[in-house]
C-alpha positions in Angstrom: -20.5 13.8 29.0 -21.6 12.1 25.8 -19.5 14.4 23.7 -16.5 14.0 26.0 -16.5 10.2 25.9 -17.7 10.0 22.3 -14.9 12.3 21.0 -12.2 10.2 22.7 -13.7 6.9 21.4 -13.9 8.2 17.9 -10.4 9.7 17.9 -8.8 6.6 19.5 -10.7 4.3 17.0 -9.5 6.2 14.0 -5.9 6.2 15.3 -6.2 2.4 16.1 -7.6 1.5 12.7 -4.9 3.4 10.9 -2.1 1.9 12.9 -3.6 -1.6 12.5 -4.0 -1.2 8.8 -0.3 -0.2 8.5 0.9 -3.0 10.8 -1.3 -5.9 9.5 -1.6 -5.0 5.8 1.7 -3.5 4.9 3.7 -6.8 4.9 1.0 -8.6 2.8 0.7 -5.6 0.6 4.3 -5.6 -0.5 4.1 -9.4 -0.9 1.3 -9.0 -3.4 2.8 -6.0 -5.1 6.1 -7.7 -5.9 4.8 -9.8 -8.8 3.1 -6.7 -10.2 6.1 -4.4 -10.1 8.9 -7.0 -10.9 7.2 -9.5 -13.1 4.5 -7.4 -14.9 6.0 -3.9 -14.8 2.5 -2.7 -13.9 1.8 1.0 -14.2 1.4 3.3 -11.2 -2.4 3.5 -11.9 -2.7 -0.3 -11.7 -0.7 -0.4 -8.5 -2.7 2.4 -7.0 -5.9 0.6 -7.9 -4.6 -2.5 -6.2 -3.8 -0.7 -3.0 -7.2 0.9 -2.9 -8.8 -2.5 -3.4 -6.9 -3.9 -0.4 -8.2 -1.3 2.0 -12.0 -2.3 2.1 -11.0 -5.9 2.7 -8.7 -5.0 5.5 -11.2 -2.7 7.2 -13.6 -5.5 8.1 -10.9 -6.7 10.5 -9.2 -3.5 11.6 -12.4 -1.6 12.5 -13.6 -4.0 15.2 -10.1 -4.4 16.6 -9.3 -0.7 16.5 -12.7 0.0 18.2 -12.0 -2.5 20.9 -8.5 -0.9 21.5 -10.2 2.5 21.8 -12.8 1.4 24.3 -10.2 -0.3 26.5 -7.8 2.6 26.4 -10.5 5.3 27.0 -12.3 3.5 29.8 -9.0 2.4 31.3 -7.9 6.0 31.5 -11.3 7.2 32.9 -11.1 4.6 35.6 -7.4 5.3 36.4 -8.1 9.0 36.8 -11.2 8.5 38.9 -13.4 10.2 36.3 -15.8 7.3 36.3 -16.1 7.6 40.1 -17.0 11.3 39.7 -19.7 10.5 37.1 -21.2 7.8 39.2 -21.2 10.0 42.3 -23.2 12.6 40.2 -25.9 9.9 39.8 -25.0 8.7 36.3 -25.2 4.9 36.0 -22.5 2.8 34.3 -24.9 1.9 31.5 -25.7 5.5 30.8 -22.0 6.4 30.8 -21.4 3.6 28.2 -24.2 4.7 26.0 -21.9 6.7 23.5 -19.9 3.5 23.1 -22.9 1.4 22.2 -24.1 4.0 19.8 -20.8 4.3 18.0 -20.4 0.5 18.1 -23.8 0.2 16.4 -22.9 2.7 13.7 -19.6 0.9 13.1 -21.4 -2.4 12.9 -23.7 -0.9 10.2 -20.5 0.3 8.3 -18.9 -3.2 8.7 -22.1 -4.8 7.4 -22.0 -2.6 4.2 -18.3 -3.5 3.8 -18.9 -7.2 4.3 -21.8 -7.7 2.0 -20.7 -5.3 -0.8 -17.4 -3.6 -0.8 -15.1 -6.3 0.6 -16.2 -9.0 -1.9 -15.8 -6.6 -4.8 -12.4 -5.6 -3.5 -11.3 -9.2 -3.1 -12.4 -10.0 -6.6 -10.4 -7.0 -7.9 -7.3 -8.2 -6.0 -7.7 -11.7 -7.4 -7.8 -10.6 -11.0 -5.5 -7.6 -10.9 -3.0 -9.7 -12.9 -5.4 -9.7 -15.8 -5.7 -6.0 -15.7 -1.9 -5.8 -15.8 -1.9 -8.2 -18.8 -4.3 -5.9 -20.6 -2.1 -2.9 -20.0 1.3 -4.5 -20.8 1.1 -8.1 -22.0 4.7 -7.9 -23.2 6.0 -7.6 -19.7 4.8 -11.1 -18.8 7.8 -12.7 -20.6 10.6 -10.2 -19.9 14.0 -11.9 -20.1 15.9 -12.7 -17.0 12.7 -12.8 -14.8 11.2 -16.1 -13.5 7.5 -15.8 -14.2 5.4 -17.5 -11.5 2.0 -16.0 -12.1 0.8 -18.9 -14.3 -0.9 -21.6 -12.3 1.5 -24.6 -11.7 4.0 -23.2 -14.2 7.3 -21.4 -14.2 8.7 -19.6 -17.3 12.1 -18.2 -17.9 13.3 -16.4 -21.0 17.1 -16.0 -21.7 16.9 -13.1 -24.2 14.4 -11.3 -26.3 14.2 -9.3 -29.5 10.7 -7.8 -30.0 8.3 -10.8 -30.2 11.1 -13.3 -30.8 12.2 -15.1 -27.6 15.5 -16.9 -27.3 16.0 -19.8 -24.9 12.5 -20.4 -23.5 12.3 -22.6 -20.4 8.9 -23.8 -19.2 8.3 -26.0 -16.2 4.9 -27.6 -15.4 4.5 -28.3 -11.7 2.3 -30.9 -10.1 0.4 -29.5 -7.1 0.3 -32.9 -5.5 4.0 -33.5 -6.0 5.7 -33.1 -2.6 9.2 -33.3 -4.1 8.7 -30.1 -6.1 10.2 -31.5 -9.3 8.4 -30.5 -12.5 6.1 -33.1 -14.1 7.0 -31.7 -17.6 9.6 -29.3 -18.9 10.1 -27.7 -22.2 13.1 -26.0 -23.7 12.8 -24.2 -27.0 15.6 -22.5 -28.9 13.2 -19.9 -30.2 9.6 -19.0 -29.5 7.5 -16.4 -31.4 5.1 -14.5 -29.2 1.7 -13.4 -30.6 -0.4 -11.1 -28.5 -4.2 -10.9 -29.0 -5.2 -7.9 -27.1 -9.0 -8.3 -27.7 -9.2 -11.7 -26.1 -6.3 -11.3 -23.7 -4.5 -14.2 -25.1 -0.8 -15.1 -25.5 0.3 -17.6 -28.2 3.8 -19.1 -28.4 5.1 -20.9 -31.5 8.0 -23.0 -30.5 11.0 -23.9 -32.7 13.5 -26.7 -32.0 11.8 -27.7 -28.7 12.8 -30.4 -26.3 10.0 -31.8 -24.2 10.7 -33.9 -21.2 7.8 -35.8 -19.6 7.3 -38.8 -17.3 5.3 -41.9 -18.3 2.9 -43.9 -16.1 5.8 -45.8 -14.5 7.5 -42.5 -13.6 10.3 -42.9 -16.2 11.6 -39.9 -18.1 10.8 -39.5 -21.8 12.5 -37.0 -24.0 10.9 -35.7 -27.2 12.3 -33.4 -29.8 9.9 -31.3 -31.9 11.0 -29.1 -34.8 8.0 -26.9 -34.5 5.1 -27.2 -32.1 1.6 -25.8 -32.3 1.2 -22.5 -30.5 0.8 -22.8 -26.8 -2.1 -20.8 -25.6 -2.4 -18.8 -22.4 -6.0 -17.7 -22.2 -6.5 -15.2 -19.4 -10.1 -14.6 -20.4 -10.9 -18.2 -19.7 -9.4 -17.9 -16.3 -11.4 -14.8 -15.7 -14.6 -16.6 -16.5 -14.0 -19.5 -14.1 -16.5 -20.0 -11.2 -15.9 -17.4 -8.5 -15.5 -18.2 -4.8 -18.3 -17.1 -2.4 -15.9 -14.7 -0.7 -15.6 -12.7 -3.9 -19.4 -12.4 -4.5 -21.8 -9.9 -3.0 -24.8 -11.1 -1.1 -27.1 -10.2 -4.0 -24.9 -12.3 -6.4 -24.9 -15.3 -4.0 -28.7 -15.2 -3.7 -29.1 -14.9 -7.4 -26.9 -17.9 -8.0 -28.8 -20.0 -5.4 -32.0 -19.2 -7.2 -30.9 -19.5 -10.8 -28.6 -22.5 -10.5 -30.5 -25.3 -8.7 -28.1 -27.9 -10.1 -25.2 -26.7 -7.9 -23.5 -29.3 -5.8 -24.7 -29.6 -2.2 -21.3 -28.5 -0.8 -21.3 -25.3 -2.8 -24.9 -24.5 -1.8 -24.0 -24.9 1.8 -20.9 -22.8 1.4 -22.8 -20.0 -0.4 -25.7 -19.9 2.2 -23.3 -20.0 5.1 -21.2 -17.2 3.6 -24.2 -14.9 4.0 -24.7 -15.8 7.7 -21.0 -15.3 8.3 -21.1 -11.8 7.0 -24.1 -10.8 9.1 -22.6 -12.4 12.2 -19.1 -10.9 11.6 -20.6 -7.4 11.1 -21.8 -7.4 14.7 -18.2 -7.6 15.9 -18.0 -3.9 17.0 -21.2 -4.0 19.0 -20.3 -7.4 20.6 -16.8 -6.4 21.5 -17.9 -3.1 23.0 -20.0 -5.1 25.5 -16.9 -6.7 27.0 -14.5 -3.8 26.2 -16.1 -1.4 28.7 -16.0 -3.5 31.8 -12.5 -4.9 30.8 -11.2 -1.4 30.4 -12.6 -0.4 33.8 -11.1 -3.4 35.5 -7.7 -2.8 34.0 -7.4 0.5 36.0 -4.1 1.4 34.4 -3.0 4.3 32.3 -0.4 2.4 30.3 -1.6 1.9 26.7 0.3 -1.5 26.6 -2.3 -3.0 29.0 -5.3 -2.1 26.8 -3.4 -3.3 23.7 -2.6 -6.6 25.3 -6.2 -7.2 26.4 -7.5 -6.3 23.0 -5.1 -8.8 21.3 -6.4 -11.6 23.5 -10.1 -10.7 23.1 -9.8 -10.1 19.4 -7.9 -13.3 18.7 -10.4 -15.3 20.7 -13.2 -13.7 18.7 -11.7 -14.2 15.3 -10.5 -17.7 16.2 -14.1 -18.8 16.7 -14.9 -17.6 13.2 -11.9 -19.5 11.8 -13.2 -22.7 13.4 -16.7 -22.1 12.0 -15.3 -21.8 8.5 -14.1 -25.4 8.7 -17.8 -26.4 8.6 -18.9 -23.9 5.9 -19.5 -26.5 3.3 -21.2 -29.1 5.6 -24.9 -29.7 5.9 -26.8 -28.8 9.1 -26.6 -25.7 11.2 -23.2 -26.3 12.7 -21.5 -23.4 10.8 -24.5 -21.1 11.5 -24.3 -21.7 15.2 -20.6 -21.3 15.3 -20.7 -18.1 13.4 -23.1 -16.5 15.9 -21.5 -18.1 19.0 -18.8 -15.3 19.4 -21.5 -12.7 19.5 -23.6 -14.6 22.1 -20.5 -15.3 24.1 -19.6 -11.6 24.2 -23.2 -10.7 25.1 -23.3 -13.1 28.1 -19.7 -12.2 29.2 -20.5 -8.5 28.9 -23.6 -8.8 31.1 -21.7 -10.7 33.8 -18.8 -8.2 33.7 -21.2 -5.2 33.7 -23.0 -6.6 36.7 -19.7 -7.0 38.6 -18.4 -3.5 37.6 -21.6 -1.8 38.8 -21.2 -3.4 42.2 -17.7 -2.0 42.7 
């Protein structure tokens, strides 16, 4: 009986995780790949590395959801074909029948814990800085003619033509993030610009010739400046790489090390770092928590159609993930509000699962 149920759960989980990865990740994947392929002309090796980095980050969401779908579908079918009735008539209790589900859910929770505290942060960090790896491989591609470059923060760059390292007709627009109108706060047009690439430091220098610079003064009036030659403009990718990292891109070990070695951190950042650790532990329990409600919900569905199990899984999973989204709004606040909200979905599933199990056993 354990092998019979366990095999179906594992097979359905693998199928569900694969399908959810394709459905939920594919659109975002192509969105992120467009700048690499069009603007950076990244190699196939870089693109393949980027795809592999997306998978661990997506698995922390698709594994719990795929496991929930599997539990609902398998137990819905067992209930619809009266196999559960036969097992219970043979003297096997509902908790004993569900034991393979709880064991698999525990193992998947351990897997999700490893992904959350180690693999997913590393993958997210790799995704964030994949641009700099593309720069290292092919820095010339950043300023290809006829392509609007949008990878630079709050800047857009367009080159009319190019001969080697000599750029003809360089347009640069500096955008203000707080400007709702979308108009650039400063624009530069240079007749020529000489590009110098420093591979060792991952730097790009531009020496502008016959440059027109348009800015706005304090009153908001336009000011036009003509410069025969301007000091080289520096794009320092290594400096961007060294900036402070977000908690979501750091492993638990790195977060704890930062909290110990940097006591001068701001209170908000300390709260965010500490709560990030609790979030990962709580979110890793998703498989086990969802299995508690998945078994009785699958039995109560009593339908063979896969659409029913999928619809129930969407409602339950969205409710579970929504509570975590609400908790993240309090991640940088003092007190235990974020901590309580992070563990609330698991306790809710536990209480709801006990109630539903009690009702299912009496039927």
